[in-house]
gemmi code that builds the backbone of each chain (N, CA, C; Angstrom):
import gemmi

chains = {
    "A": [
        ("MET", (103.758, 52.153, 103.106), (104.242, 52.212, 101.728), (104.680, 50.832, 101.228)),
        ("VAL", (105.473, 50.140, 102.082), (105.944, 48.805, 101.703), (104.769, 47.834, 101.625)),
        ("LEU", (103.857, 47.958, 102.611), (102.676, 47.092, 102.617), (101.866, 47.307, 101.331)),
        ("GLY", (101.717, 48.580, 100.952), (100.997, 48.925, 99.723), (101.678, 48.333, 98.504)),
        ("LEU", (103.009, 48.454, 98.455), (103.786, 47.918, 97.335), (103.561, 46.412, 97.197)),
        ("VAL", (103.673, 45.706, 98.341), (103.524, 44.247, 98.330), (102.135, 43.865, 97.823)),
        ("TRP", (101.103, 44.481, 98.431), (99.746, 44.034, 98.110), (99.252, 44.509, 96.752)),
        ("VAL", (99.643, 45.697, 96.357), (99.230, 46.161, 95.018), (99.872, 45.274, 93.941)),
        ("THR", (101.166, 44.949, 94.119), (101.855, 44.100, 93.134), (101.227, 42.712, 93.071)),
        ("LEU", (101.023, 42.104, 94.250), (100.505, 40.740, 94.261), (99.043, 40.670, 93.804)),
        ("ALA", (98.253, 41.678, 94.192), (96.853, 41.696, 93.746), (96.798, 41.920, 92.235)),
        ("GLY", (97.662, 42.814, 91.725), (97.723, 43.064, 90.286), (98.113, 41.799, 89.530)),
        ("LEU", (99.095, 41.085, 90.077), (99.543, 39.841, 89.445), (98.417, 38.805, 89.424)),
        ("SER", (97.678, 38.703, 90.534), (96.563, 37.738, 90.610), (95.524, 38.053, 89.544)),
        ("LEU", (95.144, 39.323, 89.458), (94.117, 39.714, 88.480), (94.607, 39.461, 87.052)),
        ("TRP", (95.888, 39.742, 86.827), (96.470, 39.535, 85.497), (96.432, 38.046, 85.127)),
        ("LEU", (96.817, 37.180, 86.084), (96.814, 35.735, 85.818), (95.405, 35.234, 85.530)),
        ("ILE", (94.430, 35.747, 86.299), (93.037, 35.326, 86.099), (92.564, 35.761, 84.707)),
        ("ARG", (92.954, 36.981, 84.311), (92.537, 37.508, 83.008), (93.185, 36.739, 81.854)),
        ("VAL", (94.488, 36.463, 81.988), (95.196, 35.702, 80.947), (94.562, 34.327, 80.798)),
        ("ARG", (94.260, 33.698, 81.921), (93.665, 32.370, 81.894), (92.326, 32.396, 81.174)),
        ("SER", (91.503, 33.392, 81.512), (90.185, 33.445, 80.886), (90.300, 33.743, 79.381)),
        ("ASN", (91.262, 34.582, 78.980), (91.500, 34.846, 77.549), (91.923, 33.572, 76.815)),
        ("LEU", (92.861, 32.835, 77.434), (93.357, 31.611, 76.809), (92.239, 30.572, 76.688)),
        ("GLU", (91.412, 30.488, 77.728), (90.297, 29.525, 77.713), (89.324, 29.837, 76.602)),
        ("SER", (89.015, 31.157, 76.414), (88.067, 31.514, 75.349), (88.665, 31.251, 73.972)),
        ("LYS", (89.996, 31.423, 73.835), (90.663, 31.114, 72.557), (90.606, 29.616, 72.283)),
        ("LEU", (90.788, 28.841, 73.352), (90.785, 27.387, 73.224), (89.413, 26.867, 72.783)),
        ("LYS", (88.370, 27.504, 73.320), (86.999, 27.091, 72.963), (86.623, 27.567, 71.560)),
        ("GLY", (87.139, 28.760, 71.177), (86.731, 29.387, 69.924), (87.396, 28.855, 68.714)),
    ],
    "B": [
        ("MET", (90.509, 14.126, 98.163), (89.692, 15.330, 98.384), (90.089, 16.436, 97.396)),
        ("GLU", (89.092, 17.071, 96.821), (89.353, 18.089, 95.814), (89.885, 19.377, 96.461)),
        ("PHE", (90.816, 20.022, 95.769), (91.372, 21.277, 96.274), (90.344, 22.386, 96.086)),
        ("ARG", (89.944, 23.034, 97.195), (88.960, 24.121, 97.092), (89.693, 25.460, 97.058)),
        ("ASP", (89.741, 25.996, 95.838), (90.456, 27.247, 95.599), (89.903, 28.400, 96.449)),
        ("ASP", (88.541, 28.489, 96.503), (87.913, 29.594, 97.231), (88.191, 29.518, 98.735)),
        ("ILE", (88.115, 28.280, 99.294), (88.371, 28.118, 100.734), (89.836, 28.453, 101.046)),
        ("PHE", (90.734, 27.976, 100.181), (92.166, 28.246, 100.377), (92.447, 29.754, 100.345)),
        ("LEU", (91.809, 30.440, 99.374), (92.013, 31.893, 99.263), (91.427, 32.614, 100.483)),
        ("GLY", (90.293, 32.103, 100.985), (89.666, 32.673, 102.183), (90.595, 32.572, 103.390)),
        ("ILE", (91.180, 31.360, 103.577), (92.102, 31.151, 104.703), (93.314, 32.082, 104.552)),
        ("THR", (93.817, 32.177, 103.299), (94.974, 33.055, 103.022), (94.647, 34.504, 103.390)),
        ("ALA", (93.435, 34.940, 103.021), (93.033, 36.328, 103.298), (92.959, 36.569, 104.804)),
        ("VAL", (92.381, 35.599, 105.541), (92.245, 35.765, 106.999), (93.633, 35.831, 107.657)),
        ("VAL", (94.522, 34.904, 107.274), (95.877, 34.879, 107.860), (96.602, 36.192, 107.558)),
        ("ASN", (96.455, 36.686, 106.316), (97.146, 37.926, 105.951), (96.557, 39.153, 106.651)),
        ("ALA", (95.224, 39.149, 106.837), (94.605, 40.266, 107.561), (95.127, 40.298, 108.998)),
        ("LEU", (95.201, 39.084, 109.608), (95.741, 38.984, 110.973), (97.199, 39.445, 111.003)),
        ("ALA", (97.962, 39.028, 109.984), (99.388, 39.376, 109.915), (99.571, 40.892, 109.850)),
        ("VAL", (98.736, 41.559, 109.034), (98.826, 43.019, 108.909), (98.457, 43.680, 110.238)),
        ("TYR", (97.403, 43.161, 110.881), (96.965, 43.712, 112.171), (98.080, 43.592, 113.223)),
        ("PHE", (98.696, 42.410, 113.290), (99.792, 42.201, 114.240), (100.968, 43.143, 113.933)),
        ("ALA", (101.310, 43.237, 112.647), (102.498, 44.015, 112.270), (102.303, 45.513, 112.492)),
        ("LEU", (101.096, 46.002, 112.169), (100.892, 47.456, 112.243), (100.397, 47.940, 113.604)),
        ("PHE", (99.606, 47.103, 114.290), (98.970, 47.602, 115.520), (99.435, 46.921, 116.809)),
        ("LEU", (99.665, 45.604, 116.783), (99.990, 44.908, 118.040), (101.487, 44.919, 118.356)),
        ("SER", (102.318, 44.818, 117.324), (103.762, 44.734, 117.576), (104.307, 46.072, 118.096)),
        ("PRO", (105.125, 45.999, 119.149), (105.765, 47.254, 119.613), (106.933, 47.617, 118.696)),
        ("ALA", (107.461, 48.819, 118.835), (108.642, 49.222, 118.063), (109.853, 48.457, 118.591)),
        ("GLU", (110.792, 48.145, 117.694), (111.985, 47.400, 118.102), (113.017, 48.358, 118.701)),
        ("VAL", (113.868, 47.844, 119.620), (114.802, 48.714, 120.342), (115.722, 49.499, 119.387)),
        ("GLU", (116.351, 48.746, 118.457), (117.307, 49.403, 117.554), (116.645, 50.016, 116.330)),
        ("MET", (115.725, 49.248, 115.709), (115.135, 49.698, 114.446), (113.963, 50.658, 114.640)),
        ("GLY", (113.393, 50.654, 115.834), (112.228, 51.507, 116.091), (111.037, 51.067, 115.255)),
        ("GLU", (110.291, 52.033, 114.707), (109.083, 51.738, 113.922), (109.417, 51.043, 112.597)),
        ("LEU", (110.680, 51.140, 112.197), (111.102, 50.531, 110.918), (110.912, 49.021, 110.893)),
        ("VAL", (110.795, 48.433, 112.098), (110.618, 46.985, 112.167), (109.374, 46.558, 111.383)),
        ("ARG", (108.401, 47.463, 111.247), (107.156, 47.123, 110.531), (107.408, 46.901, 109.037)),
        ("VAL", (108.387, 47.617, 108.489), (108.772, 47.398, 107.088), (109.352, 45.992, 106.959)),
        ("PHE", (110.161, 45.646, 107.944), (110.837, 44.356, 107.969), (109.831, 43.183, 107.963)),
        ("TYR", (108.671, 43.338, 108.665), (107.642, 42.287, 108.700), (107.120, 41.969, 107.307)),
        ("PHE", (107.143, 42.966, 106.398), (106.636, 42.722, 105.046), (107.766, 42.394, 104.073)),
        ("HIS", (108.981, 42.841, 104.399), (110.120, 42.612, 103.500), (110.633, 41.177, 103.624)),
        ("LEU", (110.839, 40.716, 104.858), (111.425, 39.381, 105.056), (110.585, 38.256, 104.434)),
        ("PRO", (109.241, 38.207, 104.654), (108.451, 37.125, 104.042), (108.585, 37.078, 102.518)),
        ("GLN", (108.679, 38.258, 101.877), (108.800, 38.279, 100.413), (110.159, 37.716, 99.989)),
        ("ALA", (111.192, 38.003, 100.792), (112.527, 37.459, 100.490), (112.517, 35.937, 100.659)),
        ("ILE", (111.854, 35.456, 101.724), (111.771, 34.006, 101.962), (111.041, 33.334, 100.793)),
        ("VAL", (109.933, 33.948, 100.346), (109.161, 33.367, 99.245), (109.995, 33.382, 97.948)),
        ("THR", (110.824, 34.418, 97.763), (111.694, 34.453, 96.568), (112.608, 33.227, 96.573)),
        ("TYR", (113.276, 32.989, 97.701), (114.167, 31.819, 97.786), (113.358, 30.526, 97.609)),
        ("LEU", (112.194, 30.466, 98.262), (111.372, 29.250, 98.217), (110.968, 28.902, 96.781)),
        ("THR", (110.487, 29.910, 96.052), (109.992, 29.630, 94.694), (111.154, 29.241, 93.775)),
        ("LEU", (112.355, 29.777, 94.047), (113.501, 29.402, 93.214), (113.974, 27.981, 93.550)),
        ("VAL", (113.767, 27.541, 94.797), (114.055, 26.143, 95.157), (113.072, 25.239, 94.406)),
        ("VAL", (111.787, 25.640, 94.390), (110.760, 24.863, 93.666), (111.148, 24.770, 92.186)),
        ("SER", (111.594, 25.904, 91.634), (111.988, 25.955, 90.227), (113.172, 25.026, 89.951)),
        ("LEU", (114.154, 25.042, 90.862), (115.339, 24.190, 90.704), (114.958, 22.708, 90.759)),
        ("VAL", (114.182, 22.328, 91.790), (113.812, 20.915, 91.961), (113.039, 20.431, 90.726)),
        ("SER", (112.120, 21.271, 90.221), (111.350, 20.879, 89.033), (112.252, 20.772, 87.808)),
        ("ALA", (113.241, 21.669, 87.715), (114.168, 21.612, 86.573), (114.964, 20.306, 86.615)),
        ("ILE", (115.407, 19.913, 87.814), (116.165, 18.663, 87.948), (115.266, 17.472, 87.603)),
        ("LEU", (114.007, 17.526, 88.102), (113.065, 16.439, 87.801), (112.790, 16.367, 86.296)),
        ("PHE", (112.738, 17.534, 85.648), (112.526, 17.538, 84.195), (113.698, 16.869, 83.485)),
        ("LEU", (114.927, 17.230, 83.918), (116.111, 16.657, 83.266), (116.158, 15.134, 83.447)),
        ("ARG", (115.623, 14.652, 84.572), (115.629, 13.203, 84.839), (114.510, 12.486, 84.099)),
        ("THR", (113.317, 13.105, 84.051), (112.150, 12.380, 83.520), (111.697, 12.851, 82.134)),
        ("LYS", (112.041, 14.090, 81.771), (111.591, 14.731, 80.516), (110.070, 14.947, 80.493)),
        ("ALA", (109.441, 14.912, 81.670), (107.985, 15.158, 81.738), (107.747, 16.671, 81.656)),
        ("THR", (106.885, 17.097, 80.699), (106.698, 18.540, 80.457), (106.088, 19.265, 81.660)),
        ("LYS", (105.371, 18.516, 82.514), (104.751, 19.194, 83.667), (105.823, 19.816, 84.581)),
        ("TYR", (106.991, 19.160, 84.655), (108.050, 19.703, 85.509), (108.633, 20.984, 84.912)),
        ("ASP", (108.694, 21.032, 83.573), (109.166, 22.264, 82.922), (108.169, 23.385, 83.195)),
        ("ALA", (106.868, 23.032, 83.155), (105.817, 24.037, 83.408), (105.920, 24.568, 84.842)),
        ("ILE", (106.135, 23.655, 85.801), (106.259, 24.081, 87.207), (107.501, 24.959, 87.366)),
        ("SER", (108.599, 24.509, 86.745), (109.867, 25.228, 86.870), (109.759, 26.653, 86.314)),
        ("GLU", (109.124, 26.791, 85.143), (108.986, 28.117, 84.540), (108.061, 29.008, 85.374)),
        ("SER", (106.916, 28.437, 85.827), (105.973, 29.225, 86.628), (106.638, 29.709, 87.914)),
        ("ALA", (107.408, 28.807, 88.559), (108.064, 29.171, 89.826), (109.138, 30.242, 89.588)),
        ("ALA", (109.873, 30.131, 88.478), (110.905, 31.141, 88.176), (110.248, 32.490, 87.879)),
        ("PHE", (109.091, 32.454, 87.199), (108.363, 33.700, 86.907), (107.963, 34.400, 88.215)),
        ("LEU", (107.414, 33.602, 89.144), (107.041, 34.200, 90.433), (108.287, 34.675, 91.184)),
        ("GLY", (109.405, 33.972, 90.986), (110.672, 34.391, 91.598), (111.070, 35.795, 91.146)),
        ("LEU", (110.823, 36.089, 89.866), (111.132, 37.430, 89.344), (110.262, 38.488, 90.017)),
        ("ILE", (108.962, 38.183, 90.134), (108.026, 39.154, 90.729), (108.374, 39.382, 92.211)),
        ("TYR", (108.522, 38.267, 92.935), (108.844, 38.391, 94.368), (110.228, 39.018, 94.558)),
        ("GLY", (111.129, 38.756, 93.610), (112.466, 39.359, 93.660), (112.394, 40.876, 93.571)),
        ("VAL", (111.540, 41.379, 92.659), (111.374, 42.834, 92.525), (110.818, 43.410, 93.829)),
        ("ILE", (109.788, 42.734, 94.377), (109.187, 43.229, 95.627), (110.244, 43.274, 96.733)),
        ("THR", (111.071, 42.204, 96.819), (112.115, 42.146, 97.850), (113.129, 43.275, 97.667)),
        ("LEU", (113.568, 43.471, 96.425), (114.579, 44.515, 96.154), (114.026, 45.908, 96.453)),
        ("VAL", (112.787, 46.171, 95.992), (112.223, 47.513, 96.186), (111.901, 47.760, 97.664)),
        ("SER", (111.298, 46.764, 98.332), (110.977, 46.979, 99.751), (112.264, 47.104, 100.569)),
        ("GLY", (113.316, 46.371, 100.164), (114.620, 46.483, 100.829), (115.211, 47.875, 100.632)),
        ("ALA", (115.042, 48.427, 99.422), (115.577, 49.764, 99.133), (114.845, 50.829, 99.953)),
        ("ILE", (113.523, 50.637, 100.107), (112.744, 51.597, 100.916), (113.231, 51.544, 102.374)),
        ("TRP", (113.438, 50.315, 102.846), (113.941, 50.142, 104.212), (115.331, 50.785, 104.338)),
        ("ALA", (116.193, 50.528, 103.351), (117.565, 51.047, 103.390), (117.565, 52.578, 103.435)),
        ("ASN", (116.660, 53.184, 102.675), (116.591, 54.645, 102.649), (116.217, 55.193, 104.029)),
        ("ALA", (115.265, 54.507, 104.685), (114.841, 54.965, 106.008), (115.926, 54.702, 107.059)),
        ("ALA", (116.639, 53.564, 106.917), (117.623, 53.186, 107.939), (118.999, 53.801, 107.690)),
        ("TRP", (119.435, 53.809, 106.428), (120.801, 54.246, 106.126), (120.831, 55.598, 105.391)),
        ("GLY", (119.654, 56.099, 105.008), (119.584, 57.392, 104.317), (119.881, 57.319, 102.834)),
        ("VAL", (119.945, 56.098, 102.292), (120.195, 55.948, 100.853), (119.462, 54.683, 100.368)),
        ("TYR", (118.849, 54.805, 99.172), (118.069, 53.666, 98.674), (118.950, 52.469, 98.320)),
        ("TRP", (120.111, 52.770, 97.758), (120.956, 51.669, 97.273), (122.406, 51.997, 97.578)),
        ("ASN", (123.114, 51.111, 98.284), (124.526, 51.425, 98.538), (125.449, 50.238, 98.254)),
        ("TRP", (125.010, 49.354, 97.350), (125.821, 48.206, 96.924), (126.291, 47.361, 98.107)),
        ("ASP", (125.428, 47.215, 99.083), (125.682, 46.294, 100.192), (125.719, 44.873, 99.603)),
        ("PRO", (126.538, 43.949, 100.174), (126.617, 42.598, 99.592), (125.248, 41.930, 99.411)),
        ("ARG", (124.333, 42.122, 100.387), (123.027, 41.480, 100.271), (122.231, 42.074, 99.108)),
        ("GLU", (122.306, 43.397, 98.966), (121.610, 44.064, 97.850), (122.193, 43.621, 96.513)),
        ("THR", (123.519, 43.659, 96.441), (124.187, 43.357, 95.171), (123.941, 41.911, 94.738)),
        ("THR", (124.110, 40.971, 95.677), (123.954, 39.561, 95.301), (122.494, 39.241, 94.964)),
        ("THR", (121.548, 39.941, 95.617), (120.136, 39.704, 95.291), (119.815, 40.263, 93.906)),
        ("LEU", (120.453, 41.381, 93.550), (120.276, 41.931, 92.201), (120.870, 40.974, 91.164)),
        ("VAL", (122.038, 40.390, 91.482), (122.668, 39.419, 90.577), (121.731, 38.223, 90.392)),
        ("LEU", (121.151, 37.761, 91.507), (120.189, 36.646, 91.470), (119.037, 36.977, 90.521)),
        ("TRP", (118.482, 38.164, 90.683), (117.328, 38.575, 89.878), (117.708, 38.622, 88.396)),
        ("LEU", (118.882, 39.185, 88.111), (119.327, 39.285, 86.711), (119.566, 37.890, 86.116)),
        ("ALA", (120.051, 36.956, 86.948), (120.282, 35.590, 86.467), (118.972, 34.966, 85.995)),
        ("TYR", (117.881, 35.264, 86.717), (116.587, 34.690, 86.334), (115.917, 35.479, 85.204)),
        ("VAL", (116.296, 36.750, 85.037), (115.850, 37.480, 83.839), (116.465, 36.777, 82.624)),
        ("GLY", (117.748, 36.391, 82.777), (118.465, 35.665, 81.725), (117.759, 34.361, 81.374)),
        ("TYR", (117.207, 33.705, 82.392), (116.470, 32.447, 82.178), (115.327, 32.654, 81.190)),
        ("PHE", (114.605, 33.785, 81.344), (113.456, 34.034, 80.456), (113.907, 34.484, 79.070)),
        ("PHE", (115.018, 35.228, 79.004), (115.565, 35.585, 77.685), (115.982, 34.319, 76.944)),
        ("LEU", (116.577, 33.389, 77.693), (116.997, 32.120, 77.085), (115.776, 31.364, 76.551)),
        ("ARG", (114.729, 31.299, 77.349), (113.507, 30.596, 76.922), (112.947, 31.222, 75.649)),
        ("MET", (113.006, 32.565, 75.593), (112.436, 33.253, 74.425), (113.285, 33.035, 73.179)),
        ("SER", (114.582, 32.734, 73.399), (115.469, 32.654, 72.242), (115.521, 31.255, 71.608)),
        ("VAL", (114.977, 30.249, 72.281), (115.003, 28.891, 71.702), (113.605, 28.548, 71.182)),
        ("GLU", (113.492, 28.220, 69.900), (112.160, 27.998, 69.319), (111.616, 26.589, 69.561)),
        ("ASN", (112.499, 25.596, 69.404), (112.042, 24.209, 69.576), (111.644, 23.964, 71.040)),
        ("PRO", (110.371, 23.598, 71.298), (109.901, 23.473, 72.691), (110.688, 22.474, 73.536)),
        ("GLU", (111.054, 21.307, 72.922), (111.785, 20.301, 73.710), (113.182, 20.788, 74.073)),
        ("ARG", (113.830, 21.403, 73.083), (115.178, 21.936, 73.311), (115.124, 23.097, 74.320)),
        ("ARG", (114.073, 23.929, 74.178), (113.904, 25.071, 75.094), (113.813, 24.584, 76.544)),
        ("SER", (113.005, 23.526, 76.741), (112.826, 22.998, 78.103), (114.143, 22.465, 78.666)),
        ("SER", (114.886, 21.700, 77.846), (116.137, 21.090, 78.330), (117.194, 22.150, 78.616)),
        ("VAL", (117.386, 23.067, 77.651), (118.425, 24.093, 77.814), (118.116, 24.973, 79.025)),
        ("SER", (116.839, 25.355, 79.166), (116.503, 26.248, 80.277), (116.583, 25.521, 81.620)),
        ("ALA", (116.345, 24.198, 81.627), (116.477, 23.446, 82.890), (117.938, 23.431, 83.332)),
        ("VAL", (118.855, 23.240, 82.377), (120.289, 23.241, 82.705), (120.692, 24.641, 83.209)),
        ("TYR", (120.207, 25.672, 82.503), (120.510, 27.053, 82.914), (119.965, 27.322, 84.315)),
        ("ASN", (118.762, 26.801, 84.574), (118.119, 27.002, 85.871), (119.014, 26.483, 87.011)),
        ("VAL", (119.604, 25.294, 86.793), (120.479, 24.704, 87.814), (121.670, 25.644, 88.079)),
        ("LEU", (122.220, 26.211, 86.997), (123.364, 27.126, 87.155), (122.932, 28.441, 87.812)),
        ("ALA", (121.770, 28.966, 87.386), (121.275, 30.236, 87.938), (121.010, 30.106, 89.431)),
        ("PHE", (120.635, 28.897, 89.863), (120.314, 28.706, 91.285), (121.522, 28.964, 92.190)),
        ("LEU", (122.726, 28.871, 91.628), (123.936, 29.137, 92.427), (123.888, 30.536, 93.043)),
        ("THR", (123.130, 31.447, 92.430), (123.047, 32.815, 92.965), (122.184, 32.866, 94.239)),
        ("VAL", (121.357, 31.819, 94.458), (120.495, 31.823, 95.658), (121.320, 31.666, 96.938)),
        ("PRO", (122.150, 30.588, 97.061), (123.001, 30.528, 98.267), (123.970, 31.700, 98.363)),
        ("LEU", (124.391, 32.218, 97.203), (125.298, 33.374, 97.211), (124.613, 34.574, 97.871)),
        ("SER", (123.345, 34.796, 97.503), (122.584, 35.904, 98.088), (122.307, 35.648, 99.564)),
        ("TYR", (121.896, 34.403, 99.873), (121.538, 34.075, 101.249), (122.741, 34.198, 102.197)),
        ("LEU", (123.890, 33.723, 101.728), (125.074, 33.696, 102.604), (125.959, 34.932, 102.453)),
        ("SER", (125.516, 35.899, 101.637), (126.377, 37.044, 101.317), (126.891, 37.778, 102.550)),
        ("PHE", (126.033, 37.914, 103.569), (126.486, 38.698, 104.734), (127.465, 37.924, 105.610)),
        ("ILE", (127.591, 36.598, 105.333), (128.609, 35.818, 106.044), (129.937, 35.942, 105.293)),
        ("ILE", (129.837, 35.929, 103.945), (131.043, 35.980, 103.110), (131.684, 37.375, 103.150)),
        ("TRP", (130.831, 38.414, 103.034), (131.360, 39.787, 103.024), (130.774, 40.592, 104.191)),
        ("PRO", (131.508, 41.597, 104.669), (130.927, 42.439, 105.719), (129.708, 43.185, 105.181)),
        ("SER", (128.596, 43.158, 105.954), (127.360, 43.747, 105.446), (126.616, 44.495, 106.544)),
        ("LEU", (125.875, 45.498, 106.129), (125.052, 46.257, 107.079), (123.671, 45.620, 107.263)),
        ("HIS", (123.366, 44.642, 106.383), (122.035, 44.043, 106.404), (121.763, 43.379, 107.757)),
        ("PRO", (120.600, 43.662, 108.393), (120.313, 43.038, 109.691), (120.130, 41.529, 109.568)),
        ("ARG", (120.454, 40.816, 110.624), (120.216, 39.378, 110.628), (119.358, 39.013, 111.830)),
        ("LEU", (118.708, 37.838, 111.715), (117.754, 37.467, 112.761), (118.403, 36.850, 114.001)),
        ("ALA", (119.634, 36.361, 113.864), (120.273, 35.637, 114.967), (120.435, 36.535, 116.193)),
        ("GLU", (120.394, 35.909, 117.345), (120.571, 36.662, 118.589), (122.031, 37.108, 118.724)),
        ("GLY", (122.235, 38.255, 119.300), (123.594, 38.743, 119.547), (124.309, 39.134, 118.262)),
        ("GLY", (125.539, 39.637, 118.390), (126.350, 39.977, 117.215), (125.683, 40.991, 116.313)),
        ("GLY", (124.933, 41.913, 116.897), (124.270, 42.930, 116.080), (122.966, 42.430, 115.480)),
        ("GLY", (122.552, 41.224, 115.879), (121.326, 40.668, 115.328), (120.099, 41.311, 115.931)),
        ("LEU", (118.931, 41.051, 115.310), (117.695, 41.633, 115.811), (117.181, 40.801, 116.977)),
        ("GLY", (116.804, 41.458, 118.041), (116.240, 40.727, 119.164), (114.726, 40.843, 119.147)),
        ("LEU", (114.064, 39.911, 118.463), (112.605, 39.958, 118.394), (112.032, 39.063, 119.482)),
        ("SER", (110.939, 39.514, 120.084), (110.327, 38.658, 121.106), (108.819, 38.872, 121.141)),
        ("GLY", (108.113, 37.907, 121.739), (106.667, 38.010, 121.962), (105.865, 38.331, 120.718)),
        ("THR", (105.132, 39.447, 120.757), (104.239, 39.831, 119.663), (104.998, 40.038, 118.358)),
        ("MET", (106.265, 40.441, 118.473), (107.062, 40.688, 117.260), (107.287, 39.383, 116.506)),
        ("VAL", (107.588, 38.317, 117.256), (107.792, 37.009, 116.623), (106.473, 36.546, 115.997)),
        ("GLN", (105.362, 36.741, 116.746), (104.045, 36.339, 116.225), (103.738, 37.094, 114.925)),
        ("ALA", (104.028, 38.400, 114.917), (103.770, 39.205, 113.710), (104.603, 38.692, 112.542)),
        ("LEU", (105.860, 38.367, 112.823), (106.744, 37.894, 111.754), (106.292, 36.532, 111.225)),
        ("VAL", (105.981, 35.608, 112.164), (105.555, 34.257, 111.766), (104.265, 34.328, 110.947)),
        ("LEU", (103.312, 35.154, 111.394), (102.040, 35.288, 110.653), (102.274, 35.850, 109.251)),
        ("ASN", (103.174, 36.824, 109.144), (103.465, 37.407, 107.833), (104.156, 36.405, 106.915)),
        ("ILE", (105.047, 35.587, 107.492), (105.722, 34.558, 106.683), (104.687, 33.526, 106.215)),
        ("LEU", (103.838, 33.085, 107.154), (102.807, 32.090, 106.810), (101.851, 32.644, 105.743)),
        ("GLY", (101.396, 33.885, 105.951), (100.487, 34.525, 104.984), (101.140, 34.665, 103.624)),
        ("GLY", (102.425, 35.028, 103.625), (103.177, 35.178, 102.371), (103.282, 33.856, 101.626)),
        ("ILE", (103.568, 32.787, 102.367), (103.723, 31.467, 101.731), (102.370, 30.971, 101.196)),
        ("LEU", (101.290, 31.172, 101.980), (99.962, 30.732, 101.534), (99.570, 31.437, 100.234)),
        ("PHE", (99.820, 32.743, 100.192), (99.451, 33.488, 98.988), (100.315, 33.053, 97.816)),
        ("TYR", (101.581, 32.732, 98.092), (102.466, 32.237, 97.035), (101.924, 30.931, 96.452)),
        ("VAL", (101.484, 30.027, 97.337), (100.948, 28.730, 96.875), (99.750, 28.975, 95.946)),
        ("TRP", (98.888, 29.908, 96.337), (97.713, 30.229, 95.512), (98.138, 30.791, 94.150)),
        ("LEU", (99.104, 31.710, 94.163), (99.598, 32.304, 92.909), (100.282, 31.255, 92.030)),
        ("MET", (101.009, 30.355, 92.669), (101.729, 29.311, 91.939), (100.734, 28.402, 91.199)),
        ("ARG", (99.641, 28.066, 91.872), (98.612, 27.241, 91.226), (98.026, 27.977, 90.022)),
        ("LYS", (97.806, 29.278, 90.176), (97.256, 30.089, 89.070), (98.248, 30.138, 87.898)),
        ("ALA", (99.529, 30.433, 88.214), (100.549, 30.568, 87.159), (100.740, 29.239, 86.421)),
        ("TYR", (100.735, 28.139, 87.174), (100.893, 26.807, 86.579), (99.687, 26.491, 85.681)),
        ("GLY", (98.495, 26.852, 86.148), (97.268, 26.646, 85.367), (97.325, 27.387, 84.037)),
        ("VAL", (97.797, 28.629, 84.080), (97.905, 29.441, 82.855), (98.869, 28.774, 81.880)),
        ("ARG", (100.008, 28.299, 82.398), (101.015, 27.674, 81.533), (100.441, 26.401, 80.884)),
        ("LEU", (99.655, 25.606, 81.639), (99.080, 24.378, 81.081), (98.104, 24.703, 79.951)),
        ("ILE", (97.257, 25.730, 80.161), (96.282, 26.103, 79.119), (97.022, 26.639, 77.884)),
        ("LYS", (98.110, 27.396, 78.133), (98.905, 27.927, 77.018), (99.489, 26.774, 76.191)),
        ("ASP", (99.994, 25.749, 76.872), (100.536, 24.571, 76.172), (99.447, 23.893, 75.348)),
        ("GLU", (98.258, 23.762, 75.974), (97.131, 23.101, 75.311), (96.756, 23.860, 74.033)),
        ("LEU", (96.729, 25.206, 74.166), (96.367, 26.061, 73.028), (97.401, 25.938, 71.907)),
        ("GLU", (98.692, 25.922, 72.281), (99.754, 25.800, 71.269), (99.672, 24.461, 70.548)),
        ("THR", (99.357, 23.385, 71.302), (99.211, 22.053, 70.698), (98.045, 22.060, 69.719)),
        ("LYS", (96.937, 22.709, 70.136), (95.738, 22.763, 69.289), (96.031, 23.537, 67.992)),
        ("ILE", (96.740, 24.667, 68.116), (97.071, 25.478, 66.932), (97.956, 24.669, 65.971)),
        ("ALA", (98.955, 23.950, 66.540), (99.857, 23.135, 65.722), (99.078, 22.022, 65.025)),
        ("GLU", (98.136, 21.425, 65.769), (97.310, 20.319, 65.235), (96.429, 20.831, 64.089)),
        ("ASP", (95.787, 22.004, 64.321), (94.919, 22.615, 63.293), (95.722, 22.929, 62.034)),
        ("ALA", (96.951, 23.461, 62.239), (97.804, 23.815, 61.091), (98.195, 22.559, 60.315)),
        ("ARG", (98.428, 21.463, 61.064), (98.820, 20.190, 60.424), (97.667, 19.649, 59.578)),
        ("ILE", (96.435, 19.727, 60.136), (95.253, 19.230, 59.420), (94.999, 20.099, 58.168)),
        ("ALA", (95.098, 21.434, 58.375), (94.850, 22.366, 57.255), (95.909, 22.199, 56.162)),
        ("GLY", (97.156, 21.926, 56.595), (98.255, 21.790, 55.635), (98.191, 20.436, 54.960)),
    ],
}
model = gemmi.Model(1)
for chain_id, residues in chains.items():
    chain = gemmi.Chain(chain_id)
    for i, (resn, *xyz) in enumerate(residues, 1):
        res = gemmi.Residue()
        res.name, res.seqid = resn, gemmi.SeqId(i, " ")
        for name, pos in zip(("N", "CA", "C"), xyz):
            atom = gemmi.Atom()
            atom.name, atom.element = name, gemmi.Element(name[0])
            atom.pos, atom.b_iso = gemmi.Position(*pos), 0.0
            res.add_atom(atom)
        chain.add_residue(res)
    model.add_chain(chain)
structure = gemmi.Structure()
structure.add_model(model)
structure.setup_entities()
């Protein structure tokens, strides 16, 4: 359960950061 | 030499896979904690990373106050943001452990309470950032606040020395945990894996903040030209 909590949170955060970055980059280009 | 993000992430994944294997399959149960020691392998590294990222945030805040270079404000904010995330993981995983060990999720133990105070202090940091509009003033005010908020880190770390606490400690004897052999290897691998993944996340968070700054500058520039 704890392992799941740690990895789901951190993986979710990684994906969120990657998505925010790609959104910001497309805004910067557009 | 250029930093290879993919290779770094690959190494991080391998170390963490090994860490999970050691913690779940190779490590024996601990004498006092029994199987609960496996929760501890994942809880402690997250707590260490929480303290580590807040140290990074503090050092960058001090460097910002000395140099006024915006990159230090960006590092400080990114590190504090990760401190909030890792803080939540530490608090929740600690509560799960507490429920299994003490039969209650939260019992206002000094370590729990001071870590919650620490987390709230850094929530305040972000409220402060949101409340100041001028970017230069925001950076300076939040850097000063950051230095003050950091006082909660030693308070949390040393809480079980200052007040009587049920929280386990790593030291030998005196009710401390006696880890040996594979248990130490499992713990060290989990700490190393946790720190490696933190470094990767920190680079990502810092990158996002830099692009956000660039975008804000561009919007301000466009508005100036249009106006």
